[in-house]
PLY file of the C-alpha trace (Angstrom):
ply
format ascii 1.0
element vertex 445
property float x
property float y
property float z
element edge 444
property int vertex1
property int vertex2
end_header
-28.81 -48.22 17.02
-27.88 -44.56 16.96
-24.68 -45.44 15.37
-23.75 -43.69 11.96
-23.36 -45.64 8.90
-19.57 -45.27 7.82
-20.13 -46.91 4.81
-22.79 -43.98 4.03
-21.78 -41.10 5.92
-17.76 -41.67 6.17
-16.71 -40.93 2.70
-18.90 -38.12 2.37
-17.66 -36.44 5.68
-14.20 -37.16 4.73
-14.20 -35.82 1.34
-16.42 -32.31 3.08
-13.80 -31.97 5.79
-10.63 -32.07 2.75
-12.52 -29.63 0.60
-13.16 -27.20 3.54
-9.28 -27.69 4.42
-8.18 -26.83 1.22
-10.55 -23.61 1.21
-8.65 -22.73 4.30
-5.31 -23.07 2.97
-6.35 -21.43 -0.43
-7.62 -18.39 1.74
-4.36 -18.74 3.13
-2.34 -18.23 0.12
-4.88 -15.23 -0.43
-3.81 -12.92 2.64
-0.33 -14.46 2.60
1.24 -12.99 -0.60
2.07 -9.58 -2.11
-0.12 -6.68 -1.19
-0.39 -5.62 -4.76
-1.58 -8.71 -5.86
-4.16 -9.70 -3.56
-6.94 -8.54 -5.62
-6.04 -11.25 -8.24
-5.46 -14.05 -5.80
-8.93 -13.24 -4.16
-10.69 -12.80 -7.60
-9.25 -16.76 -8.48
-10.23 -17.96 -4.54
-13.67 -16.71 -5.50
-14.11 -18.27 -8.72
-14.09 -16.18 -11.95
-17.81 -17.54 -12.87
-19.68 -15.21 -10.45
-17.82 -11.97 -11.64
-16.36 -9.79 -14.76
-13.91 -7.71 -12.71
-13.27 -7.43 -8.62
-12.01 -4.47 -7.27
-10.59 -3.71 -3.92
-10.14 0.07 -2.87
-8.59 1.53 0.56
-7.26 4.68 1.07
-4.68 2.90 3.36
-2.34 1.63 0.67
-1.67 5.13 -0.38
0.79 4.05 -3.34
-2.21 1.23 -4.91
-5.69 2.56 -2.85
-7.00 0.37 -6.41
-6.33 -3.80 -6.28
-7.55 -4.89 -9.20
-8.31 -7.92 -11.58
-10.29 -9.12 -14.04
-11.35 -7.59 -17.51
-8.87 -5.02 -18.16
-11.38 -3.29 -20.41
-13.34 -2.46 -17.29
-10.28 -2.52 -14.43
-7.99 -0.05 -16.39
-10.82 2.79 -16.84
-12.14 2.52 -12.87
-11.52 5.49 -11.23
-11.40 6.85 -7.48
-14.10 9.05 -8.10
-16.19 6.02 -9.04
-15.49 3.85 -6.24
-15.78 6.70 -3.86
-19.32 7.18 -5.10
-20.25 3.61 -4.43
-18.44 3.61 -1.32
-20.48 6.99 -0.03
-23.64 4.45 -1.10
-23.25 2.15 1.91
-22.74 2.33 5.46
-20.02 0.47 6.91
-20.62 -2.92 7.40
-23.46 -3.16 4.68
-23.16 -5.17 1.04
-25.31 -3.98 -1.37
-26.40 -5.43 -5.07
-26.65 -2.35 -7.40
-26.10 -0.43 -10.79
-23.25 1.91 -10.60
-20.94 3.71 -13.05
-17.67 1.97 -12.91
-14.91 2.49 -15.78
-17.34 4.93 -17.52
-20.61 2.75 -17.78
-23.21 1.55 -16.21
-22.94 -1.96 -14.63
-24.32 -3.85 -12.17
-22.32 -4.52 -9.23
-22.09 -6.38 -5.62
-20.10 -4.31 -2.94
-19.56 -4.65 0.32
-17.97 -1.74 2.66
-15.92 -3.87 5.43
-15.84 -2.88 8.97
-12.62 -2.08 8.45
-13.70 1.01 5.87
-11.90 -0.98 2.83
-14.22 -1.43 0.12
-15.07 -4.18 -2.43
-16.57 -4.24 -5.62
-17.26 -6.72 -7.65
-18.61 -6.46 -11.90
-21.09 -9.16 -11.96
-21.47 -11.50 -14.92
-24.82 -10.94 -17.18
-25.44 -14.68 -16.25
-24.01 -15.66 -13.06
-23.41 -19.63 -12.31
-21.45 -19.13 -8.91
-23.53 -20.24 -6.44
-21.80 -18.85 -3.43
-23.83 -17.09 -1.32
-22.73 -13.30 -1.66
-22.97 -13.16 2.67
-20.34 -15.90 2.54
-17.99 -13.36 0.09
-18.45 -10.57 2.51
-17.72 -12.60 5.38
-14.80 -13.80 3.83
-13.45 -10.04 2.73
-13.51 -9.36 6.00
-10.89 -12.02 6.61
-8.89 -10.40 3.65
-9.59 -6.73 4.61
-8.00 -7.55 8.15
-4.91 -8.86 6.91
-4.53 -5.99 4.46
-5.10 -3.40 7.18
-2.30 -5.17 9.24
0.02 -5.37 6.30
-0.40 -1.55 5.90
0.02 -0.75 9.75
3.20 -3.05 10.31
4.46 -0.99 7.39
7.01 -3.52 6.24
9.93 -2.83 3.93
8.61 -4.48 0.91
5.60 -2.62 1.93
7.14 0.87 2.05
9.39 0.21 -0.85
6.40 -0.80 -3.37
4.01 2.18 -1.82
7.06 4.85 -2.32
7.69 3.70 -5.93
3.83 3.55 -7.12
3.45 7.22 -5.01
6.22 8.43 -6.77
5.18 7.12 -10.53
1.31 8.24 -9.99
2.52 11.98 -8.92
4.93 12.23 -11.83
2.36 10.31 -14.38
-0.36 13.02 -12.89
2.07 15.73 -13.13
2.96 15.29 -16.94
-0.71 14.39 -17.92
-1.70 17.98 -15.81
0.89 19.82 -17.83
0.09 18.75 -21.07
-3.74 19.30 -20.57
-3.72 22.24 -18.74
-1.69 23.88 -21.92
-3.84 22.58 -24.60
-6.98 23.91 -22.47
-5.58 27.08 -22.00
-4.64 27.70 -25.49
-8.51 26.29 -26.55
-9.56 29.11 -24.05
-7.67 31.77 -25.14
-8.97 30.99 -28.89
-12.16 30.74 -28.14
-12.18 34.06 -25.65
-10.46 35.93 -29.03
-12.79 38.78 -30.55
-12.01 37.71 -33.72
-13.56 34.46 -34.17
-17.33 34.73 -35.04
-20.79 33.11 -33.49
-20.63 34.83 -30.15
-22.98 31.99 -28.00
-20.77 29.18 -29.84
-17.67 30.93 -28.06
-19.64 31.33 -24.85
-20.72 28.05 -24.67
-17.30 26.74 -25.32
-15.73 28.97 -23.63
-17.47 27.70 -20.23
-16.84 24.40 -21.45
-12.93 24.65 -21.45
-12.80 26.89 -18.23
-14.71 24.25 -16.23
-12.71 21.39 -17.60
-9.25 23.44 -16.69
-10.79 23.62 -12.96
-11.32 20.00 -12.75
-7.99 19.27 -14.25
-6.12 21.54 -11.69
-8.24 20.39 -8.63
-6.60 16.41 -9.61
-3.41 17.29 -7.74
-5.30 18.35 -4.62
-7.27 15.39 -4.76
-4.43 13.22 -5.16
-2.60 14.52 -2.72
-5.39 14.25 -0.11
-5.33 10.80 -1.25
-1.65 9.83 -0.49
-1.25 12.62 2.51
-1.92 12.53 6.08
-1.80 15.77 7.94
0.47 15.54 10.24
-1.30 16.02 13.72
-3.92 13.26 11.83
-0.64 11.18 11.71
-0.13 11.89 15.43
-3.66 11.12 16.94
-3.94 7.64 14.82
-0.60 6.96 16.97
-2.24 7.84 20.05
-5.34 6.12 19.30
-2.95 3.06 18.14
-0.96 3.12 21.50
-4.17 3.13 23.71
-4.50 -0.56 23.40
-0.72 -1.18 24.02
-0.55 0.79 26.85
-4.10 -0.16 28.67
-2.36 -2.01 31.54
0.64 -0.25 31.58
0.88 1.62 34.79
3.19 4.42 32.99
2.09 7.80 32.69
2.62 9.33 28.86
3.19 12.54 27.78
2.45 13.41 24.17
3.87 16.82 22.55
1.55 17.08 19.26
4.08 18.40 16.19
2.67 22.03 14.97
-0.63 22.19 13.06
0.80 23.70 10.19
3.46 21.44 9.99
4.38 19.74 6.37
1.54 16.59 5.44
3.11 13.09 5.68
3.08 10.96 2.53
1.13 8.37 3.31
3.98 5.53 3.61
5.93 7.91 5.85
2.71 8.38 8.53
2.55 4.52 8.46
6.23 3.80 8.99
6.66 6.60 11.60
3.36 5.03 13.81
4.90 1.50 13.25
8.13 2.38 14.64
6.83 4.32 17.33
5.10 1.50 18.27
8.12 -0.87 18.60
9.99 1.40 20.75
7.09 1.78 23.18
7.03 -1.96 23.00
10.59 -2.09 23.40
10.98 0.54 26.63
7.31 -1.11 28.33
9.50 -4.43 28.73
11.67 -2.68 31.44
10.12 -4.10 35.14
10.53 -0.50 36.13
9.06 2.59 34.18
6.70 5.01 35.14
6.76 8.03 32.78
7.34 8.12 28.78
7.05 11.09 26.45
6.51 10.40 22.84
6.82 14.07 20.64
6.61 14.57 16.57
7.77 17.68 14.69
8.57 18.68 11.29
11.52 20.95 9.74
10.47 21.31 6.47
11.95 18.08 5.04
11.59 15.68 7.72
9.56 14.33 10.43
11.42 14.03 13.85
10.46 11.18 16.09
11.38 11.81 19.89
10.78 9.05 22.38
11.61 9.13 25.84
11.01 7.28 29.30
12.62 7.26 32.92
13.15 3.05 33.06
16.36 1.88 34.56
18.05 2.16 30.82
19.19 -1.37 30.22
16.86 -2.57 27.00
18.44 -4.19 24.23
19.48 -1.45 21.97
21.30 -3.82 19.47
17.83 -5.64 18.76
15.88 -2.40 18.44
18.35 -1.05 16.01
17.85 -4.28 14.10
13.85 -4.25 14.68
13.98 -0.39 12.85
16.40 -1.08 10.36
14.19 -2.54 7.38
12.25 0.42 7.32
15.00 3.21 7.76
16.79 1.55 5.14
13.86 1.52 2.85
12.41 5.26 3.16
16.37 6.69 4.27
15.89 7.37 7.71
17.94 7.99 10.72
18.15 6.34 13.99
19.95 7.85 17.12
19.45 6.00 20.57
20.55 6.64 23.87
21.00 4.61 26.98
21.91 5.53 30.16
21.85 3.05 32.82
19.57 4.58 36.20
18.08 7.15 34.15
16.79 6.24 30.34
16.39 6.37 27.02
16.07 8.62 24.26
15.37 7.62 20.87
15.13 10.05 17.95
14.22 8.91 14.54
14.56 11.15 11.48
12.33 10.18 8.19
12.67 12.32 5.05
9.26 13.63 3.74
10.59 13.10 0.08
11.65 10.33 -1.79
15.28 10.86 -3.23
15.70 12.48 -7.02
14.70 9.91 -9.32
17.44 8.28 -11.29
17.38 6.98 -15.04
14.76 4.18 -15.09
13.77 4.21 -11.75
9.95 4.82 -12.62
10.10 1.02 -14.14
10.79 -0.13 -11.06
7.64 0.70 -9.79
6.17 -2.42 -12.01
7.94 -5.02 -10.31
6.45 -6.80 -7.45
8.54 -7.58 -4.24
9.89 -10.49 -5.48
11.04 -9.71 -8.88
12.94 -6.93 -7.04
14.54 -9.02 -5.07
15.79 -11.00 -7.88
16.55 -7.61 -9.57
18.77 -6.97 -6.38
20.94 -10.07 -7.09
21.42 -9.66 -10.91
22.49 -6.13 -9.91
25.53 -7.98 -8.03
26.39 -10.24 -10.89
24.97 -13.64 -10.02
23.90 -15.92 -11.60
20.66 -18.07 -11.75
22.02 -20.95 -9.50
23.34 -18.66 -7.18
20.10 -16.44 -6.80
18.18 -19.81 -6.43
20.26 -21.28 -3.65
20.45 -17.84 -1.84
16.37 -17.72 -2.16
15.50 -21.16 -1.47
13.78 -21.90 -4.26
14.08 -23.85 -7.77
16.15 -22.25 -11.01
13.07 -22.58 -13.12
11.35 -20.35 -10.11
14.46 -17.68 -10.95
14.25 -17.74 -14.84
10.50 -17.09 -14.57
10.91 -13.90 -12.50
14.19 -12.60 -14.34
12.00 -13.07 -17.83
9.35 -11.32 -15.97
11.17 -8.34 -15.13
13.34 -7.87 -18.61
9.87 -7.53 -19.83
8.62 -4.73 -17.19
11.87 -2.92 -17.32
11.86 -2.83 -21.27
15.70 -4.24 -21.90
16.91 -7.28 -23.42
18.96 -9.16 -21.29
20.05 -9.61 -18.13
23.08 -7.10 -18.01
20.94 -4.08 -19.02
18.82 -4.97 -16.27
21.30 -4.73 -13.86
22.41 -1.51 -15.25
19.11 0.20 -14.76
19.12 -1.42 -11.09
22.32 0.51 -10.42
21.46 3.63 -12.29
18.41 3.62 -10.08
20.62 2.91 -6.90
18.99 -1.16 -5.93
21.26 -2.87 -3.85
20.87 -5.97 -1.83
20.90 -5.47 2.07
21.65 -8.07 4.52
18.01 -9.12 5.07
17.32 -9.74 1.00
17.26 -13.46 1.65
14.21 -12.91 3.95
12.04 -10.86 1.03
13.63 -6.84 1.75
15.67 -4.85 -0.35
16.46 -0.86 -0.66
17.43 1.63 -3.23
20.82 2.72 -2.17
21.75 6.14 -0.97
24.93 6.59 -3.29
0 1
1 2
2 3
3 4
4 5
5 6
6 7
7 8
8 9
9 10
10 11
11 12
12 13
13 14
14 15
15 16
16 17
17 18
18 19
19 20
20 21
21 22
22 23
23 24
24 25
25 26
26 27
27 28
28 29
29 30
30 31
31 32
32 33
33 34
34 35
35 36
36 37
37 38
38 39
39 40
40 41
41 42
42 43
43 44
44 45
45 46
46 47
47 48
48 49
49 50
50 51
51 52
52 53
53 54
54 55
55 56
56 57
57 58
58 59
59 60
60 61
61 62
62 63
63 64
64 65
65 66
66 67
67 68
68 69
69 70
70 71
71 72
72 73
73 74
74 75
75 76
76 77
77 78
78 79
79 80
80 81
81 82
82 83
83 84
84 85
85 86
86 87
87 88
88 89
89 90
90 91
91 92
92 93
93 94
94 95
95 96
96 97
97 98
98 99
99 100
100 101
101 102
102 103
103 104
104 105
105 106
106 107
107 108
108 109
109 110
110 111
111 112
112 113
113 114
114 115
115 116
116 117
117 118
118 119
119 120
120 121
121 122
122 123
123 124
124 125
125 126
126 127
127 128
128 129
129 130
130 131
131 132
132 133
133 134
134 135
135 136
136 137
137 138
138 139
139 140
140 141
141 142
142 143
143 144
144 145
145 146
146 147
147 148
148 149
149 150
150 151
151 152
152 153
153 154
154 155
155 156
156 157
157 158
158 159
159 160
160 161
161 162
162 163
163 164
164 165
165 166
166 167
167 168
168 169
169 170
170 171
171 172
172 173
173 174
174 175
175 176
176 177
177 178
178 179
179 180
180 181
181 182
182 183
183 184
184 185
185 186
186 187
187 188
188 189
189 190
190 191
191 192
192 193
193 194
194 195
195 196
196 197
197 198
198 199
199 200
200 201
201 202
202 203
203 204
204 205
205 206
206 207
207 208
208 209
209 210
210 211
211 212
212 213
213 214
214 215
215 216
216 217
217 218
218 219
219 220
220 221
221 222
222 223
223 224
224 225
225 226
226 227
227 228
228 229
229 230
230 231
231 232
232 233
233 234
234 235
235 236
236 237
237 238
238 239
239 240
240 241
241 242
242 243
243 244
244 245
245 246
246 247
247 248
248 249
249 250
250 251
251 252
252 253
253 254
254 255
255 256
256 257
257 258
258 259
259 260
260 261
261 262
262 263
263 264
264 265
265 266
266 267
267 268
268 269
269 270
270 271
271 272
272 273
273 274
274 275
275 276
276 277
277 278
278 279
279 280
280 281
281 282
282 283
283 284
284 285
285 286
286 287
287 288
288 289
289 290
290 291
291 292
292 293
293 294
294 295
295 296
296 297
297 298
298 299
299 300
300 301
301 302
302 303
303 304
304 305
305 306
306 307
307 308
308 309
309 310
310 311
311 312
312 313
313 314
314 315
315 316
316 317
317 318
318 319
319 320
320 321
321 322
322 323
323 324
324 325
325 326
326 327
327 328
328 329
329 330
330 331
331 332
332 333
333 334
334 335
335 336
336 337
337 338
338 339
339 340
340 341
341 342
342 343
343 344
344 345
345 346
346 347
347 348
348 349
349 350
350 351
351 352
352 353
353 354
354 355
355 356
356 357
357 358
358 359
359 360
360 361
361 362
362 363
363 364
364 365
365 366
366 367
367 368
368 369
369 370
370 371
371 372
372 373
373 374
374 375
375 376
376 377
377 378
378 379
379 380
380 381
381 382
382 383
383 384
384 385
385 386
386 387
387 388
388 389
389 390
390 391
391 392
392 393
393 394
394 395
395 396
396 397
397 398
398 399
399 400
400 401
401 402
402 403
403 404
404 405
405 406
406 407
407 408
408 409
409 410
410 411
411 412
412 413
413 414
414 415
415 416
416 417
417 418
418 419
419 420
420 421
421 422
422 423
423 424
424 425
425 426
426 427
427 428
428 429
429 430
430 431
431 432
432 433
433 434
434 435
435 436
436 437
437 438
438 439
439 440
440 441
441 442
442 443
443 444
């Protein structure tokens, strides 16, 4: 008597399960793809019927703190200041539907500030046809935000390269715009202050307006630096916090030697890479059976952040494996590594990470528009490889390679493969042994 009628319940149950499995598979695609396009994938996952635009804002991503999707007339105008105001209106873990200025206009939005402090803002459609509960969206976004946090914390070579390229491009653009507008405002201000002009009250009003605009403009660089840099002492303090869970169950006495308080701030990608590499070294050292002391020291010499990790273990870790583990990040940031291993005495691992990107080369600023897969394909084009060979090495179809080549030609503003290869060579893009695994670096030469 208690049996379920399979004719009534079976198909419905199977269909529901199938839909649920498909949904989890789609969510995996959201969190598993390139970080710069995660907003577009999340927007597709949610379905565009509920929103006109979607923005993910996180200060952790120093290269591209805004991840956007949807109407370009909205997302292209959204500013950091607007997002900060929305964020400030919410406590951590809280979501809210409200009116806010976004993209220069007041709009109806729904926003959630995840526990990771990452913000999601959706510009809602006037007539919403999406029935998915906003609470469910907040819960799913928690998974997306956690994935973003982990990608940034792990500081993969792909993330570091994209972040550095984007940071350099943003800094260059801001410097150019600031220079142009500052000169214009200064000229206007000088004219308005001239005693040869009439209408004293109009001159005073216009002069005050121009002065305020000039002050705001000059603060743009400061705000950008605050967004894209970490004080070296802050970066070191965060490292200590991250190592707490790692060392919690280790019977190891750890001495921390903090960097000088007046040390030069670290670019965001350098700070994340430094912490990720120190964690990797600490984990390798803790794998030893006998380890009682460790010393972790950071310093700055004005051009580099200097990391040193020492221990008093037996001195038998696999240094080749550790070098390989650190190689991708080091190559991407043009860092140096030195490891001393003395049996019976311990290890000394020294890492040197430059704080400044290399001098920009012709066409290098265009590379910031390429996604990791396009950069990977470009590195192969720089070696003169044909589509068939590239497809075989990357394990994809030739049509996929043709698609990526067409896309990167458009972004690099060139007419053919040869010109794209020339841009890559001038910018120093070279393939590495790990290219097939999805990594590329800009060469030193």
